[in-house]
C-alpha positions as CSV (number, residue, x, y, z in Angstrom):
1,X,39.6,72.7,64.4
2,X,36.1,72.0,63.9
3,X,35.8,72.1,60.1
4,X,33.2,74.0,58.2
5,X,31.7,70.6,56.7
6,X,31.4,69.1,59.9
7,X,29.9,72.1,61.6
8,X,27.3,72.3,58.7
9,X,26.6,68.5,59.1
10,X,25.9,69.1,62.7
11,X,23.2,71.6,62.1
12,X,21.9,69.5,59.2
13,X,21.5,66.9,61.7
14,X,19.7,69.2,64.0
15,X,17.4,70.5,61.6
16,X,16.6,67.1,60.4
17,X,15.7,66.0,63.8
18,X,13.3,69.2,64.0
19,X,11.2,67.6,61.4
20,X,10.6,64.4,63.3
21,X,6.8,63.4,63.8
22,X,7.3,63.2,67.8
23,X,9.1,65.1,70.8
24,X,11.8,63.5,73.0
25,X,10.0,61.9,76.0
26,X,11.1,64.5,78.5
27,X,9.9,67.5,79.9
28,X,11.7,70.8,81.2
29,X,13.7,70.3,84.0
30,X,14.3,66.4,83.6
31,X,17.7,65.1,83.8
32,X,19.8,62.0,82.2
33,X,22.8,60.7,83.5
34,X,24.9,58.4,81.2
35,X,28.0,56.4,81.9
36,X,30.0,55.7,78.9
37,X,33.0,53.8,77.8
38,X,35.0,56.2,75.4
39,X,37.8,55.9,73.1
40,X,39.6,59.1,72.3
41,X,41.3,58.9,68.8
42,X,43.3,61.9,68.0
43,X,43.0,63.3,64.4
44,X,46.4,64.9,65.2
45,X,48.7,67.2,63.0
46,X,51.8,69.1,64.4
47,X,54.3,71.8,63.4
48,X,58.0,71.3,63.6
49,X,59.9,71.0,66.8
50,X,62.0,74.1,67.3
51,X,65.1,74.0,65.0
52,X,64.7,70.5,63.7
53,X,63.4,70.1,60.0
54,X,61.0,67.7,59.3
55,X,60.2,66.8,62.7
56,X,57.0,66.5,64.4
57,X,54.9,64.8,67.1
58,X,51.9,62.3,67.2
59,X,49.3,61.5,69.9
60,X,48.2,58.1,70.9
61,X,44.7,57.2,71.5
62,X,43.2,56.4,74.8
63,X,40.3,54.6,76.5
64,X,38.5,55.5,79.5
65,X,35.0,56.0,81.4
66,X,33.0,59.1,81.1
67,X,30.0,60.6,83.0
68,X,27.7,63.0,81.5
69,X,24.8,65.0,82.7
70,X,21.9,66.2,80.4
71,X,19.6,68.8,81.5
72,X,16.5,69.5,79.2
73,X,15.3,73.2,78.7
74,X,12.1,72.0,77.4
75,X,10.9,68.8,75.4
76,X,13.6,68.9,72.7
77,X,16.6,71.3,73.7
78,X,18.9,70.2,76.3
79,X,22.6,71.0,77.8
80,X,25.0,68.3,78.1
81,X,28.2,68.6,80.2
82,X,30.8,65.7,79.8
83,X,33.5,64.9,82.4
84,X,36.3,62.6,81.8
85,X,40.1,62.4,82.0
86,X,42.5,60.5,79.7
87,X,46.2,59.6,79.8
88,X,48.2,60.1,76.6
89,X,51.5,59.4,75.1
90,X,53.1,61.8,72.7
91,X,55.7,60.4,70.5
92,X,58.2,61.8,68.1
93,X,57.2,62.0,64.3
94,X,58.8,62.6,61.1
95,X,62.7,63.1,61.7
96,X,62.5,62.5,65.2
97,X,60.4,59.3,65.1
98,X,63.2,57.3,66.6
99,X,62.9,59.0,69.8
100,X,59.5,57.0,70.3
101,X,57.4,58.2,73.3
102,X,59.0,61.8,74.7
103,X,55.9,63.0,77.0
104,X,53.2,61.5,78.6
105,X,50.4,63.8,79.8
106,X,46.8,63.5,81.6
107,X,43.9,65.3,79.9
108,X,40.9,66.8,81.3
109,X,38.4,68.2,78.5
110,X,35.1,69.2,79.9
111,X,32.6,69.8,77.2
112,X,29.3,71.5,77.2
113,X,26.8,70.9,74.2
114,X,23.5,72.2,73.2
115,X,21.6,69.4,71.9
116,X,18.3,68.7,70.0
117,X,16.5,65.5,70.8
118,X,13.8,63.9,69.0
119,X,12.0,60.4,69.0
120,X,12.7,58.7,65.4
121,X,11.0,55.5,66.0
122,X,9.4,53.5,69.3
123,X,11.9,53.3,71.8
124,X,14.7,55.1,69.9
125,X,15.7,58.6,70.3
126,X,18.4,60.8,68.5
127,X,20.2,64.0,69.3
128,X,22.6,66.3,67.7
129,X,24.5,69.0,69.4
130,X,27.2,71.7,69.1
131,X,29.3,73.4,72.0
132,X,32.3,74.6,73.5
133,X,35.2,72.5,75.0
134,X,38.1,73.5,77.6
135,X,40.9,71.1,77.7
136,X,43.3,71.1,80.6
137,X,46.6,69.2,80.5
138,X,48.1,68.2,83.7
139,X,50.9,65.8,85.1
140,X,52.9,66.2,82.0
141,X,56.3,64.3,82.1
142,X,59.2,63.9,79.9
143,X,60.3,60.3,79.0
144,X,62.7,58.5,77.1
145,X,65.4,60.9,75.8
146,X,63.6,63.8,77.8
147,X,63.4,61.8,81.0
148,X,63.4,64.7,84.0
149,X,62.9,67.5,81.4
150,X,60.1,70.3,82.7
151,X,57.2,70.0,80.2
152,X,54.1,72.2,79.9
153,X,51.3,71.9,77.6
154,X,49.1,75.0,77.0
155,X,45.5,74.6,77.9
156,X,42.8,74.8,75.0
157,X,39.6,76.5,74.1
158,X,37.5,75.1,71.3
159,X,34.3,74.0,69.5
160,X,32.7,70.7,69.8
161,X,30.1,68.8,67.9
162,X,28.1,65.3,68.6
163,X,25.4,63.1,67.4
164,X,24.0,60.1,69.5
165,X,21.1,57.7,70.0
166,X,19.3,56.4,72.9
167,X,17.7,53.0,72.9
168,X,15.2,52.2,75.7
169,X,16.1,48.7,77.7
170,X,13.2,49.1,79.9
171,X,11.2,52.0,81.3
172,X,14.1,53.2,83.4
173,X,17.2,52.4,81.6
174,X,18.6,53.2,78.1
175,X,21.6,52.3,75.9
176,X,23.3,55.1,74.4
177,X,25.8,55.3,71.5
178,X,27.8,58.7,71.0
179,X,30.1,60.3,68.7
180,X,32.0,63.6,69.4
181,X,34.5,65.6,67.6
182,X,36.3,68.2,69.6
183,X,38.8,70.8,68.6
184,X,41.7,70.6,70.6
185,X,45.3,72.4,70.1
186,X,48.3,73.0,72.4
187,X,51.8,74.3,72.3
188,X,54.2,71.8,74.1
189,X,57.2,73.2,75.5
190,X,60.1,70.7,76.9
191,X,62.7,72.5,79.0
192,X,65.8,70.4,79.2
193,X,67.6,72.5,81.4
194,X,70.1,73.3,78.5
195,X,67.5,74.1,75.8
196,X,64.0,74.9,75.2
197,X,62.1,72.9,72.5
198,X,58.5,74.1,71.5
199,X,56.0,72.6,69.0
200,X,52.4,73.3,68.2
201,X,49.9,70.6,67.8
202,X,46.5,70.2,66.7
203,X,45.1,67.1,68.5
204,X,41.4,67.1,67.2
205,X,40.1,64.1,68.6
206,X,37.0,61.9,67.5
207,X,35.6,60.5,70.7
208,X,33.5,57.2,70.4
209,X,31.3,56.3,73.3
210,X,28.8,53.7,74.5
211,X,27.1,53.1,77.6
212,X,23.9,53.3,79.6
213,X,21.6,55.9,81.1
214,X,18.7,56.9,83.1
215,X,16.1,59.6,83.4
216,X,15.0,61.5,86.6
């Protein structure tokens, strides 16, 4: 889940930006488009697999490309929508760690945040945002000991927070660095045909991104 301390930190960052001496160099109706390379690094935790004491699962990190669109409501407030998809391996943990990879899945996590933007120095702008995430798991497949099993991961709805910076490269392009924390939880079900195994997992990834963007 999005922790209370993290949420307070994001609001504090937004409040701090609001005291800046100049506003973000954008007007209502302007758009930013960014392309980023992102690393999705799960801060995962899980319950026990049905009927197996001390068991659990872990989720591998993944790197992919991301596209985001930012629309300015006024000089400082903006809405950002990020679009990306990643592939993740789910591994046995605890007493079932010897199973190794048990599931692979594709993840589609569209995220919408409300951001506050402000100039902090010549050619450098900062923003902080908080919003919502919907995560869809698809193309789930059993692997290893569960090859051929029917796998289903529940979709997730949760909060998201972010901070980032834009650094001007020239009058048209800027460099972007961005960090997000996304609350994602799911229940995985593996139907082997003879038994049904379930496990609850909090994935809660940190998403680190770097890329370039332009305004129009």
